[in-house]
C-alpha positions as protocol buffer text, in pm:
chain_id: "A"
residue {
  index: 1
  type: UNK
  ca { x: -12717 y: 860 z: 825 }
}
residue {
  index: 2
  type: UNK
  ca { x: -13077 y: 958 z: 798 }
}
residue {
  index: 3
  type: UNK
  ca { x: -13310 y: 810 z: 498 }
}
residue {
  index: 4
  type: UNK
  ca { x: -13630 y: 925 z: 372 }
}
residue {
  index: 5
  type: UNK
  ca { x: -13830 y: 660 z: 198 }
}
residue {
  index: 6
  type: UNK
  ca { x: -14120 y: 812 z: -1 }
}
residue {
  index: 7
  type: UNK
  ca { x: -14391 y: 543 z: -46 }
}
residue {
  index: 8
  type: UNK
  ca { x: -14226 y: 345 z: 220 }
}
residue {
  index: 9
  type: UNK
  ca { x: -14523 y: 154 z: 329 }
}
residue {
  index: 10
  type: UNK
  ca { x: -14588 y: 15 z: -17 }
}
residue {
  index: 11
  type: UNK
  ca { x: -14454 y: -352 z: -180 }
}
residue {
  index: 12
  type: UNK
  ca { x: -14138 y: -200 z: -266 }
}
residue {
  index: 13
  type: UNK
  ca { x: -14129 y: 16 z: 86 }
}
residue {
  index: 14
  type: UNK
  ca { x: -14191 y: -265 z: 303 }
}
residue {
  index: 15
  type: UNK
  ca { x: -13880 y: -500 z: 153 }
}
residue {
  index: 16
  type: UNK
  ca { x: -13668 y: -198 z: 172 }
}
residue {
  index: 17
  type: UNK
  ca { x: -13763 y: -85 z: 517 }
}
residue {
  index: 18
  type: UNK
  ca { x: -13705 y: -492 z: 643 }
}
residue {
  index: 19
  type: UNK
  ca { x: -13350 y: -495 z: 458 }
}
residue {
  index: 20
  type: UNK
  ca { x: -13219 y: -149 z: 595 }
}
residue {
  index: 21
  type: UNK
  ca { x: -13362 y: -217 z: 902 }
}
residue {
  index: 22
  type: UNK
  ca { x: -13165 y: -528 z: 959 }
}
residue {
  index: 23
  type: UNK
  ca { x: -12827 y: -372 z: 872 }
}
residue {
  index: 24
  type: UNK
  ca { x: -12583 y: -328 z: 1106 }
}
residue {
  index: 25
  type: UNK
  ca { x: -12555 y: 62 z: 1009 }
}
residue {
  index: 26
  type: UNK
  ca { x: -12715 y: 318 z: 1270 }
}
residue {
  index: 27
  type: UNK
  ca { x: -12918 y: 468 z: 992 }
}
residue {
  index: 28
  type: UNK
  ca { x: -13238 y: 625 z: 1099 }
}
residue {
  index: 29
  type: UNK
  ca { x: -13513 y: 572 z: 834 }
}
residue {
  index: 30
  type: UNK
  ca { x: -13827 y: 756 z: 802 }
}
residue {
  index: 31
  type: UNK
  ca { x: -14112 y: 658 z: 635 }
}
residue {
  index: 32
  type: UNK
  ca { x: -14309 y: 885 z: 428 }
}
residue {
  index: 33
  type: UNK
  ca { x: -14628 y: 769 z: 316 }
}
residue {
  index: 34
  type: UNK
  ca { x: -15015 y: 828 z: 284 }
}
residue {
  index: 35
  type: UNK
  ca { x: -15131 y: 481 z: 350 }
}
residue {
  index: 36
  type: UNK
  ca { x: -15368 y: 539 z: 5 }
}
residue {
  index: 37
  type: UNK
  ca { x: -15359 y: 143 z: -53 }
}
residue {
  index: 38
  type: UNK
  ca { x: -15517 y: 77 z: 250 }
}
residue {
  index: 39
  type: UNK
  ca { x: -15181 y: -154 z: 332 }
}
residue {
  index: 40
  type: UNK
  ca { x: -15087 y: -159 z: 658 }
}
residue {
  index: 41
  type: UNK
  ca { x: -14895 y: -468 z: 666 }
}
residue {
  index: 42
  type: UNK
  ca { x: -14549 y: -295 z: 715 }
}
residue {
  index: 43
  type: UNK
  ca { x: -14673 y: -209 z: 1093 }
}
residue {
  index: 44
  type: UNK
  ca { x: -14811 y: -557 z: 1151 }
}
residue {
  index: 45
  type: UNK
  ca { x: -14610 y: -831 z: 1321 }
}
residue {
  index: 46
  type: UNK
  ca { x: -14241 y: -851 z: 1453 }
}
residue {
  index: 47
  type: UNK
  ca { x: -14075 y: -938 z: 1122 }
}
residue {
  index: 48
  type: UNK
  ca { x: -13899 y: -568 z: 1138 }
}
residue {
  index: 49
  type: UNK
  ca { x: -13559 y: -600 z: 1323 }
}
residue {
  index: 50
  type: UNK
  ca { x: -13432 y: -308 z: 1500 }
}
residue {
  index: 51
  type: UNK
  ca { x: -13765 y: -123 z: 1475 }
}
residue {
  index: 52
  type: UNK
  ca { x: -13654 y: 158 z: 1672 }
}
residue {
  index: 53
  type: UNK
  ca { x: -13423 y: 298 z: 1397 }
}
residue {
  index: 54
  type: UNK
  ca { x: -13780 y: 335 z: 1195 }
}
residue {
  index: 55
  type: UNK
  ca { x: -14026 y: 628 z: 1220 }
}
residue {
  index: 56
  type: UNK
  ca { x: -14333 y: 719 z: 1046 }
}
residue {
  index: 57
  type: UNK
  ca { x: -14476 y: 1032 z: 896 }
}
residue {
  index: 58
  type: UNK
  ca { x: -14838 y: 1006 z: 729 }
}
residue {
  index: 59
  type: UNK
  ca { x: -14794 y: 1234 z: 439 }
}
residue {
  index: 60
  type: UNK
  ca { x: -14916 y: 1310 z: 92 }
}
residue {
  index: 61
  type: UNK
  ca { x: -14659 y: 1318 z: -191 }
}
residue {
  index: 62
  type: UNK
  ca { x: -14823 y: 1679 z: -296 }
}
residue {
  index: 63
  type: UNK
  ca { x: -14847 y: 1827 z: 73 }
}
residue {
  index: 64
  type: UNK
  ca { x: -14529 y: 2042 z: -22 }
}
residue {
  index: 65
  type: UNK
  ca { x: -14538 y: 2166 z: 350 }
}
residue {
  index: 66
  type: UNK
  ca { x: -14516 y: 1838 z: 482 }
}
residue {
  index: 67
  type: UNK
  ca { x: -14264 y: 1735 z: 289 }
}
residue {
  index: 68
  type: UNK
  ca { x: -14003 y: 2007 z: 365 }
}
residue {
  index: 69
  type: UNK
  ca { x: -14023 y: 1974 z: 713 }
}
residue {
  index: 70
  type: UNK
  ca { x: -13972 y: 1591 z: 681 }
}
residue {
  index: 71
  type: UNK
  ca { x: -13670 y: 1642 z: 474 }
}
residue {
  index: 72
  type: UNK
  ca { x: -13501 y: 1841 z: 762 }
}
residue {
  index: 73
  type: UNK
  ca { x: -13170 y: 1673 z: 817 }
}
residue {
  index: 74
  type: UNK
  ca { x: -13223 y: 1378 z: 589 }
}
residue {
  index: 75
  type: UNK
  ca { x: -12900 y: 1277 z: 373 }
}
residue {
  index: 76
  type: UNK
  ca { x: -13102 y: 1060 z: 125 }
}
residue {
  index: 77
  type: UNK
  ca { x: -13407 y: 1036 z: -19 }
}
residue {
  index: 78
  type: UNK
  ca { x: -13538 y: 688 z: -228 }
}
residue {
  index: 79
  type: UNK
  ca { x: -13863 y: 793 z: -410 }
}
residue {
  index: 80
  type: UNK
  ca { x: -14069 y: 480 z: -442 }
}
residue {
  index: 81
  type: UNK
  ca { x: -14409 y: 672 z: -430 }
}
residue {
  index: 82
  type: UNK
  ca { x: -14625 y: 607 z: -710 }
}
residue {
  index: 83
  type: UNK
  ca { x: -14957 y: 502 z: -837 }
}
residue {
  index: 84
  type: UNK
  ca { x: -14928 y: 181 z: -1027 }
}
residue {
  index: 85
  type: UNK
  ca { x: -15230 y: -10 z: -1127 }
}
residue {
  index: 86
  type: UNK
  ca { x: -15127 y: -274 z: -1334 }
}
residue {
  index: 87
  type: UNK
  ca { x: -15296 y: -388 z: -1592 }
}
residue {
  index: 88
  type: UNK
  ca { x: -15531 y: -43 z: -1605 }
}
residue {
  index: 89
  type: UNK
  ca { x: -15157 y: 154 z: -1667 }
}
residue {
  index: 90
  type: UNK
  ca { x: -15391 y: 342 z: -1952 }
}
residue {
  index: 91
  type: UNK
  ca { x: -15699 y: 364 z: -1785 }
}
residue {
  index: 92
  type: UNK
  ca { x: -15689 y: 732 z: -1622 }
}
residue {
  index: 93
  type: UNK
  ca { x: -15423 y: 981 z: -1716 }
}
residue {
  index: 94
  type: UNK
  ca { x: -15534 y: 1231 z: -1436 }
}
residue {
  index: 95
  type: UNK
  ca { x: -15488 y: 944 z: -1179 }
}
residue {
  index: 96
  type: UNK
  ca { x: -15123 y: 880 z: -1294 }
}
residue {
  index: 97
  type: UNK
  ca { x: -14990 y: 1273 z: -1371 }
}
residue {
  index: 98
  type: UNK
  ca { x: -15120 y: 1409 z: -999 }
}
residue {
  index: 99
  type: UNK
  ca { x: -14892 y: 1141 z: -813 }
}
residue {
  index: 100
  type: UNK
  ca { x: -14619 y: 1054 z: -1014 }
}
residue {
  index: 101
  type: UNK
  ca { x: -14555 y: 1340 z: -1274 }
}
residue {
  index: 102
  type: UNK
  ca { x: -14660 y: 1630 z: -998 }
}
residue {
  index: 103
  type: UNK
  ca { x: -14586 y: 1472 z: -681 }
}
residue {
  index: 104
  type: UNK
  ca { x: -14245 y: 1409 z: -798 }
}
residue {
  index: 105
  type: UNK
  ca { x: -14222 y: 1782 z: -886 }
}
residue {
  index: 106
  type: UNK
  ca { x: -14283 y: 1874 z: -537 }
}
residue {
  index: 107
  type: UNK
  ca { x: -14029 y: 1641 z: -403 }
}
residue {
  index: 108
  type: UNK
  ca { x: -13803 y: 1808 z: -657 }
}
residue {
  index: 109
  type: UNK
  ca { x: -13884 y: 2181 z: -555 }
}
residue {
  index: 110
  type: UNK
  ca { x: -13867 y: 2054 z: -167 }
}
residue {
  index: 111
  type: UNK
  ca { x: -13522 y: 1870 z: -233 }
}
residue {
  index: 112
  type: UNK
  ca { x: -13393 y: 2197 z: -407 }
}
residue {
  index: 113
  type: UNK
  ca { x: -13434 y: 2378 z: -59 }
}
residue {
  index: 114
  type: UNK
  ca { x: -13305 y: 2087 z: 133 }
}
residue {
  index: 115
  type: UNK
  ca { x: -12960 y: 1971 z: 242 }
}
residue {
  index: 116
  type: UNK
  ca { x: -13006 y: 1613 z: 100 }
}
residue {
  index: 117
  type: UNK
  ca { x: -12704 y: 1474 z: -107 }
}
residue {
  index: 118
  type: UNK
  ca { x: -12863 y: 1225 z: -289 }
}
residue {
  index: 119
  type: UNK
  ca { x: -13156 y: 1118 z: -427 }
}
residue {
  index: 120
  type: UNK
  ca { x: -13292 y: 772 z: -565 }
}
residue {
  index: 121
  type: UNK
  ca { x: -13600 y: 770 z: -812 }
}
residue {
  index: 122
  type: UNK
  ca { x: -13761 y: 454 z: -882 }
}
residue {
  index: 123
  type: UNK
  ca { x: -13874 y: 516 z: -1251 }
}
residue {
  index: 124
  type: UNK
  ca { x: -14015 y: 196 z: -1507 }
}
residue {
  index: 125
  type: UNK
  ca { x: -13916 y: 38 z: -1782 }
}
residue {
  index: 126
  type: UNK
  ca { x: -14243 y: 148 z: -1933 }
}
residue {
  index: 127
  type: UNK
  ca { x: -14077 y: 465 z: -2044 }
}
residue {
  index: 128
  type: UNK
  ca { x: -13948 y: 268 z: -2346 }
}
residue {
  index: 129
  type: UNK
  ca { x: -14302 y: 180 z: -2467 }
}
residue {
  index: 130
  type: UNK
  ca { x: -14301 y: -68 z: -2716 }
}
residue {
  index: 131
  type: UNK
  ca { x: -13985 y: -154 z: -2919 }
}
residue {
  index: 132
  type: UNK
  ca { x: -13886 y: -524 z: -3112 }
}
residue {
  index: 133
  type: UNK
  ca { x: -13522 y: -439 z: -3020 }
}
residue {
  index: 134
  type: UNK
  ca { x: -13363 y: -452 z: -2680 }
}
residue {
  index: 135
  type: UNK
  ca { x: -13369 y: -138 z: -2538 }
}
residue {
  index: 136
  type: UNK
  ca { x: -13066 y: 42 z: -2329 }
}
residue {
  index: 137
  type: UNK
  ca { x: -13015 y: 349 z: -2188 }
}
residue {
  index: 138
  type: UNK
  ca { x: -12956 y: 509 z: -2522 }
}
residue {
  index: 139
  type: UNK
  ca { x: -13281 y: 450 z: -2661 }
}
residue {
  index: 140
  type: UNK
  ca { x: -13510 y: 733 z: -2690 }
}
residue {
  index: 141
  type: UNK
  ca { x: -13793 y: 705 z: -2451 }
}
residue {
  index: 142
  type: UNK
  ca { x: -14159 y: 629 z: -2613 }
}
residue {
  index: 143
  type: UNK
  ca { x: -14410 y: 573 z: -2358 }
}
residue {
  index: 144
  type: UNK
  ca { x: -14728 y: 447 z: -2460 }
}
residue {
  index: 145
  type: UNK
  ca { x: -14932 y: 450 z: -2167 }
}
residue {
  index: 146
  type: UNK
  ca { x: -15062 y: 718 z: -1914 }
}
residue {
  index: 147
  type: UNK
  ca { x: -14863 y: 549 z: -1658 }
}
residue {
  index: 148
  type: UNK
  ca { x: -14538 y: 534 z: -1837 }
}
residue {
  index: 149
  type: UNK
  ca { x: -14579 y: 920 z: -1942 }
}
residue {
  index: 150
  type: UNK
  ca { x: -14612 y: 1013 z: -1586 }
}
residue {
  index: 151
  type: UNK
  ca { x: -14295 y: 792 z: -1530 }
}
residue {
  index: 152
  type: UNK
  ca { x: -14099 y: 991 z: -1755 }
}
residue {
  index: 153
  type: UNK
  ca { x: -14231 y: 1324 z: -1661 }
}
residue {
  index: 154
  type: UNK
  ca { x: -14107 y: 1270 z: -1316 }
}
residue {
  index: 155
  type: UNK
  ca { x: -13773 y: 1160 z: -1465 }
}
residue {
  index: 156
  type: UNK
  ca { x: -13757 y: 1479 z: -1628 }
}
residue {
  index: 157
  type: UNK
  ca { x: -13801 y: 1657 z: -1294 }
}
residue {
  index: 158
  type: UNK
  ca { x: -13525 y: 1448 z: -1094 }
}
residue {
  index: 159
  type: UNK
  ca { x: -13263 y: 1523 z: -1405 }
}
residue {
  index: 160
  type: UNK
  ca { x: -13314 y: 1927 z: -1306 }
}
residue {
  index: 161
  type: UNK
  ca { x: -13133 y: 1827 z: -979 }
}
residue {
  index: 162
  type: UNK
  ca { x: -12830 y: 1659 z: -1145 }
}
residue {
  index: 163
  type: UNK
  ca { x: -12598 y: 1966 z: -1087 }
}
residue {
  index: 164
  type: UNK
  ca { x: -12683 y: 2000 z: -738 }
}
residue {
  index: 165
  type: UNK
  ca { x: -12728 y: 1655 z: -558 }
}
residue {
  index: 166
  type: UNK
  ca { x: -12635 y: 1299 z: -670 }
}
residue {
  index: 167
  type: UNK
  ca { x: -12935 y: 1153 z: -867 }
}
residue {
  index: 168
  type: UNK
  ca { x: -13016 y: 793 z: -952 }
}
residue {
  index: 169
  type: UNK
  ca { x: -13268 y: 707 z: -1194 }
}
residue {
  index: 170
  type: UNK
  ca { x: -13371 y: 362 z: -1178 }
}
residue {
  index: 171
  type: UNK
  ca { x: -13559 y: 195 z: -1444 }
}
residue {
  index: 172
  type: UNK
  ca { x: -13703 y: -90 z: -1285 }
}
residue {
  index: 173
  type: UNK
  ca { x: -13861 y: -402 z: -1440 }
}
residue {
  index: 174
  type: UNK
  ca { x: -14189 y: -554 z: -1343 }
}
residue {
  index: 175
  type: UNK
  ca { x: -14133 y: -648 z: -979 }
}
residue {
  index: 176
  type: UNK
  ca { x: -14235 y: -1003 z: -843 }
}
residue {
  index: 177
  type: UNK
  ca { x: -14196 y: -1236 z: -537 }
}
residue {
  index: 178
  type: UNK
  ca { x: -14332 y: -1226 z: -197 }
}
residue {
  index: 179
  type: UNK
  ca { x: -14315 y: -1008 z: 106 }
}
residue {
  index: 180
  type: UNK
  ca { x: -14583 y: -912 z: 337 }
}
residue {
  index: 181
  type: UNK
  ca { x: -14700 y: -614 z: 167 }
}
residue {
  index: 182
  type: UNK
  ca { x: -14697 y: -759 z: -206 }
}
residue {
  index: 183
  type: UNK
  ca { x: -14915 y: -643 z: -500 }
}
residue {
  index: 184
  type: UNK
  ca { x: -15131 y: -915 z: -626 }
}
residue {
  index: 185
  type: UNK
  ca { x: -15171 y: -677 z: -952 }
}
residue {
  index: 186
  type: UNK
  ca { x: -14836 y: -742 z: -1109 }
}
residue {
  index: 187
  type: UNK
  ca { x: -14809 y: -1029 z: -1361 }
}
residue {
  index: 188
  type: UNK
  ca { x: -14604 y: -1273 z: -1194 }
}
residue {
  index: 189
  type: UNK
  ca { x: -14762 y: -1217 z: -878 }
}
residue {
  index: 190
  type: UNK
  ca { x: -15149 y: -1221 z: -1031 }
}
residue {
  index: 191
  type: UNK
  ca { x: -15052 y: -1549 z: -1229 }
}
residue {
  index: 192
  type: UNK
  ca { x: -14932 y: -1727 z: -873 }
}
residue {
  index: 193
  type: UNK
  ca { x: -15215 y: -1649 z: -676 }
}
residue {
  index: 194
  type: UNK
  ca { x: -15454 y: -1746 z: -942 }
}
residue {
  index: 195
  type: UNK
  ca { x: -15263 y: -2101 z: -1008 }
}
residue {
  index: 196
  type: UNK
  ca { x: -15245 y: -2120 z: -627 }
}
residue {
  index: 197
  type: UNK
  ca { x: -15592 y: -2086 z: -556 }
}
residue {
  index: 198
  type: UNK
  ca { x: -15809 y: -2116 z: -862 }
}
residue {
  index: 199
  type: UNK
  ca { x: -15592 y: -2357 z: -1062 }
}
residue {
  index: 200
  type: UNK
  ca { x: -15682 y: -2132 z: -1346 }
}
residue {
  index: 201
  type: UNK
  ca { x: -15498 y: -1824 z: -1544 }
}
residue {
  index: 202
  type: UNK
  ca { x: -15657 y: -1578 z: -1785 }
}
residue {
  index: 203
  type: UNK
  ca { x: -15391 y: -1448 z: -2065 }
}
residue {
  index: 204
  type: UNK
  ca { x: -15458 y: -1136 z: -2291 }
}
residue {
  index: 205
  type: UNK
  ca { x: -15352 y: -1192 z: -2612 }
}
residue {
  index: 206
  type: UNK
  ca { x: -15159 y: -1456 z: -2764 }
}
residue {
  index: 207
  type: UNK
  ca { x: -14899 y: -1453 z: -2467 }
}
residue {
  index: 208
  type: UNK
  ca { x: -14594 y: -1377 z: -2706 }
}
residue {
  index: 209
  type: UNK
  ca { x: -14581 y: -1028 z: -2580 }
}
residue {
  index: 210
  type: UNK
  ca { x: -14264 y: -954 z: -2371 }
}
residue {
  index: 211
  type: UNK
  ca { x: -14171 y: -762 z: -2033 }
}
residue {
  index: 212
  type: UNK
  ca { x: -13877 y: -734 z: -1826 }
}
residue {
  index: 213
  type: UNK
  ca { x: -13892 y: -855 z: -1464 }
}
residue {
  index: 214
  type: UNK
  ca { x: -13696 y: -847 z: -1148 }
}
residue {
  index: 215
  type: UNK
  ca { x: -13749 y: -1033 z: -807 }
}
residue {
  index: 216
  type: UNK
  ca { x: -13825 y: -812 z: -513 }
}
residue {
  index: 217
  type: UNK
  ca { x: -13525 y: -912 z: -326 }
}
residue {
  index: 218
  type: UNK
  ca { x: -13313 y: -818 z: -588 }
}
residue {
  index: 219
  type: UNK
  ca { x: -13456 y: -434 z: -667 }
}
residue {
  index: 220
  type: UNK
  ca { x: -13445 y: -420 z: -262 }
}
residue {
  index: 221
  type: UNK
  ca { x: -13096 y: -492 z: -263 }
}
residue {
  index: 222
  type: UNK
  ca { x: -12991 y: -278 z: -557 }
}
residue {
  index: 223
  type: UNK
  ca { x: -13199 y: 9 z: -396 }
}
residue {
  index: 224
  type: UNK
  ca { x: -13020 y: -40 z: -46 }
}
residue {
  index: 225
  type: UNK
  ca { x: -12659 y: -61 z: -164 }
}
residue {
  index: 226
  type: UNK
  ca { x: -12734 y: 237 z: -381 }
}
residue {
  index: 227
  type: UNK
  ca { x: -12774 y: 469 z: -69 }
}
residue {
  index: 228
  type: UNK
  ca { x: -12398 y: 432 z: -19 }
}
residue {
  index: 229
  type: UNK
  ca { x: -12243 y: 325 z: -337 }
}
residue {
  index: 230
  type: UNK
  ca { x: -11987 y: 521 z: -513 }
}
residue {
  index: 231
  type: UNK
  ca { x: -12106 y: 418 z: -885 }
}
residue {
  index: 232
  type: UNK
  ca { x: -12144 y: 718 z: -1077 }
}
residue {
  index: 233
  type: UNK
  ca { x: -12488 y: 893 z: -1071 }
}
residue {
  index: 234
  type: UNK
  ca { x: -12713 y: 838 z: -1375 }
}
residue {
  index: 235
  type: UNK
  ca { x: -13011 y: 659 z: -1561 }
}
residue {
  index: 236
  type: UNK
  ca { x: -12978 y: 277 z: -1475 }
}
residue {
  index: 237
  type: UNK
  ca { x: -13174 y: -37 z: -1662 }
}
residue {
  index: 238
  type: UNK
  ca { x: -13220 y: -247 z: -1366 }
}
residue {
  index: 239
  type: UNK
  ca { x: -13406 y: -561 z: -1464 }
}
residue {
  index: 240
  type: UNK
  ca { x: -13303 y: -930 z: -1418 }
}
residue {
  index: 241
  type: UNK
  ca { x: -13474 y: -1131 z: -1721 }
}
residue {
  index: 242
  type: UNK
  ca { x: -13701 y: -1069 z: -2001 }
}
residue {
  index: 243
  type: UNK
  ca { x: -13978 y: -1330 z: -2070 }
}
residue {
  index: 244
  type: UNK
  ca { x: -14263 y: -1359 z: -2261 }
}
residue {
  index: 245
  type: UNK
  ca { x: -14632 y: -1445 z: -2138 }
}
residue {
  index: 246
  type: UNK
  ca { x: -14566 y: -1823 z: -2248 }
}
residue {
  index: 247
  type: UNK
  ca { x: -14264 y: -1836 z: -2033 }
}
residue {
  index: 248
  type: UNK
  ca { x: -14408 y: -1807 z: -1777 }
}
residue {
  index: 249
  type: UNK
  ca { x: -14699 y: -2006 z: -1831 }
}
residue {
  index: 250
  type: UNK
  ca { x: -14448 y: -2294 z: -1873 }
}
residue {
  index: 251
  type: UNK
  ca { x: -14265 y: -2253 z: -1558 }
}
residue {
  index: 252
  type: UNK
  ca { x: -14618 y: -2251 z: -1385 }
}
residue {
  index: 253
  type: UNK
  ca { x: -14721 y: -2548 z: -1549 }
}
residue {
  index: 254
  type: UNK
  ca { x: -14446 y: -2738 z: -1438 }
}
residue {
  index: 255
  type: UNK
  ca { x: -14561 y: -2644 z: -1049 }
}
residue {
  index: 256
  type: UNK
  ca { x: -14889 y: -2717 z: -1111 }
}
residue {
  index: 257
  type: UNK
  ca { x: -14945 y: -2986 z: -1373 }
}
residue {
  index: 258
  type: UNK
  ca { x: -15348 y: -2954 z: -1336 }
}
residue {
  index: 259
  type: UNK
  ca { x: -15324 y: -2565 z: -1451 }
}
residue {
  index: 260
  type: UNK
  ca { x: -15584 y: -2445 z: -1680 }
}
residue {
  index: 261
  type: UNK
  ca { x: -15509 y: -2175 z: -1933 }
}
residue {
  index: 262
  type: UNK
  ca { x: -15807 y: -1944 z: -2089 }
}
residue {
  index: 263
  type: UNK
  ca { x: -15672 y: -1694 z: -2339 }
}
residue {
  index: 264
  type: UNK
  ca { x: -15880 y: -1368 z: -2401 }
}
residue {
  index: 265
  type: UNK
  ca { x: -15877 y: -1163 z: -2692 }
}
residue {
  index: 266
  type: UNK
  ca { x: -15607 y: -1383 z: -2844 }
}
residue {
  index: 267
  type: UNK
  ca { x: -15620 y: -1227 z: -3180 }
}
residue {
  index: 268
  type: UNK
  ca { x: -15477 y: -897 z: -3033 }
}
residue {
  index: 269
  type: UNK
  ca { x: -15088 y: -798 z: -3087 }
}
residue {
  index: 270
  type: UNK
  ca { x: -15041 y: -639 z: -2720 }
}
residue {
  index: 271
  type: UNK
  ca { x: -14722 y: -430 z: -2668 }
}
residue {
  index: 272
  type: UNK
  ca { x: -14414 y: -572 z: -2564 }
}
residue {
  index: 273
  type: UNK
  ca { x: -14053 y: -441 z: -2441 }
}
residue {
  index: 274
  type: UNK
  ca { x: -13767 y: -608 z: -2391 }
}
residue {
  index: 275
  type: UNK
  ca { x: -13473 y: -430 z: -2182 }
}
residue {
  index: 276
  type: UNK
  ca { x: -13117 y: -456 z: -2171 }
}
residue {
  index: 277
  type: UNK
  ca { x: -12994 y: -469 z: -1837 }
}
residue {
  index: 278
  type: UNK
  ca { x: -12713 y: -216 z: -1763 }
}
residue {
  index: 279
  type: UNK
  ca { x: -12412 y: -370 z: -1807 }
}
residue {
  index: 280
  type: UNK
  ca { x: -12209 y: -356 z: -1482 }
}
residue {
  index: 281
  type: UNK
  ca { x: -12454 y: -245 z: -1206 }
}
residue {
  index: 282
  type: UNK
  ca { x: -12506 y: -565 z: -1036 }
}
residue {
  index: 283
  type: UNK
  ca { x: -12138 y: -619 z: -1067 }
}
residue {
  index: 284
  type: UNK
  ca { x: -12044 y: -288 z: -906 }
}
residue {
  index: 285
  type: UNK
  ca { x: -12281 y: -332 z: -611 }
}
residue {
  index: 286
  type: UNK
  ca { x: -12171 y: -706 z: -564 }
}
residue {
  index: 287
  type: UNK
  ca { x: -12532 y: -847 z: -612 }
}
residue {
  index: 288
  type: UNK
  ca { x: -12544 y: -1203 z: -762 }
}
residue {
  index: 289
  type: UNK
  ca { x: -12725 y: -1240 z: -1101 }
}
residue {
  index: 290
  type: UNK
  ca { x: -13086 y: -1358 z: -1122 }
}
residue {
  index: 291
  type: UNK
  ca { x: -13180 y: -1700 z: -945 }
}
residue {
  index: 292
  type: UNK
  ca { x: -13346 y: -1956 z: -1126 }
}
residue {
  index: 293
  type: UNK
  ca { x: -13729 y: -1850 z: -1227 }
}
residue {
  index: 294
  type: UNK
  ca { x: -13867 y: -2210 z: -1104 }
}
residue {
  index: 295
  type: UNK
  ca { x: -13717 y: -2204 z: -757 }
}
residue {
  index: 296
  type: UNK
  ca { x: -13834 y: -1830 z: -711 }
}
residue {
  index: 297
  type: UNK
  ca { x: -14211 y: -1888 z: -816 }
}
residue {
  index: 298
  type: UNK
  ca { x: -14205 y: -2247 z: -554 }
}
residue {
  index: 299
  type: UNK
  ca { x: -14046 y: -2033 z: -308 }
}
residue {
  index: 300
  type: UNK
  ca { x: -14338 y: -1789 z: -327 }
}
residue {
  index: 301
  type: UNK
  ca { x: -14585 y: -2034 z: -352 }
}
residue {
  index: 302
  type: UNK
  ca { x: -14467 y: -2208 z: -21 }
}
residue {
  index: 303
  type: UNK
  ca { x: -14498 y: -1854 z: 151 }
}
residue {
  index: 304
  type: UNK
  ca { x: -14920 y: -1859 z: 34 }
}
residue {
  index: 305
  type: UNK
  ca { x: -15107 y: -2048 z: 301 }
}
residue {
  index: 306
  type: UNK
  ca { x: -15354 y: -2339 z: 239 }
}
residue {
  index: 307
  type: UNK
  ca { x: -15306 y: -2322 z: -172 }
}
residue {
  index: 308
  type: UNK
  ca { x: -15259 y: -2579 z: -421 }
}
residue {
  index: 309
  type: UNK
  ca { x: -14902 y: -2656 z: -302 }
}
residue {
  index: 310
  type: UNK
  ca { x: -14972 y: -2646 z: 23 }
}
residue {
  index: 311
  type: UNK
  ca { x: -15276 y: -2871 z: 42 }
}
């Protein structure tokens, strides 16, 4: 089986590439990435098992000709390529539209002319916008940020393929956890970095706003198993837990008793969303439930060199 990962050199792509390469299945893995983040960590070190199964194409998601060539002989596409800039998800509409919306459109156009059998699209719980109620897949999306709007537009393009190939839309929570291509702009990752190296965390708002989260290893396993799974195509919420920012601070305080918190614009009522995980996807894919958050963050912190916990 030949698998193409768009955005395969990023945070999610690095985890998925490593997971797939370590499997005994003789998969051929093609990384399609423009390296726009300047992150070359996937190519460094000896941690990639069976690297002979992996190849790299430096290409932009908006380059329709290169996309079409790269799809030749591919069986499954996992579409991870996206612009994500937490917390500036509402800073530049053009920035998100070009890649997340129109880049996905270009991929869909190319897929319509290909022999690809399955597409897995990594969307986001940001498509739900703000809600006081627990959002499941039946909730009508109402994104409130340019990022969320662009991901929903991407979903609409992907859904056009549903009569032609198997399509899976994965509305993923905020991802956290360590790998060598980690994004330090996501919420938990940023907090752990600041706690470990600065001993101080800055919190926007009063800390009561909630988000849905999932560990990098858990979403990686979901995506990997979806490549060959027999579960029905469709839209799936893939989240492990809903947490307020204050919940995160409580956990970090256990690890770093001297940690300081600074609240900025504490009077602001920041948007929040709680998301209901799909009832059966983890069970159907035989993936254990969420781990202990304190232990996950401790393991993350232990992976960071010369920090407070390792001093």
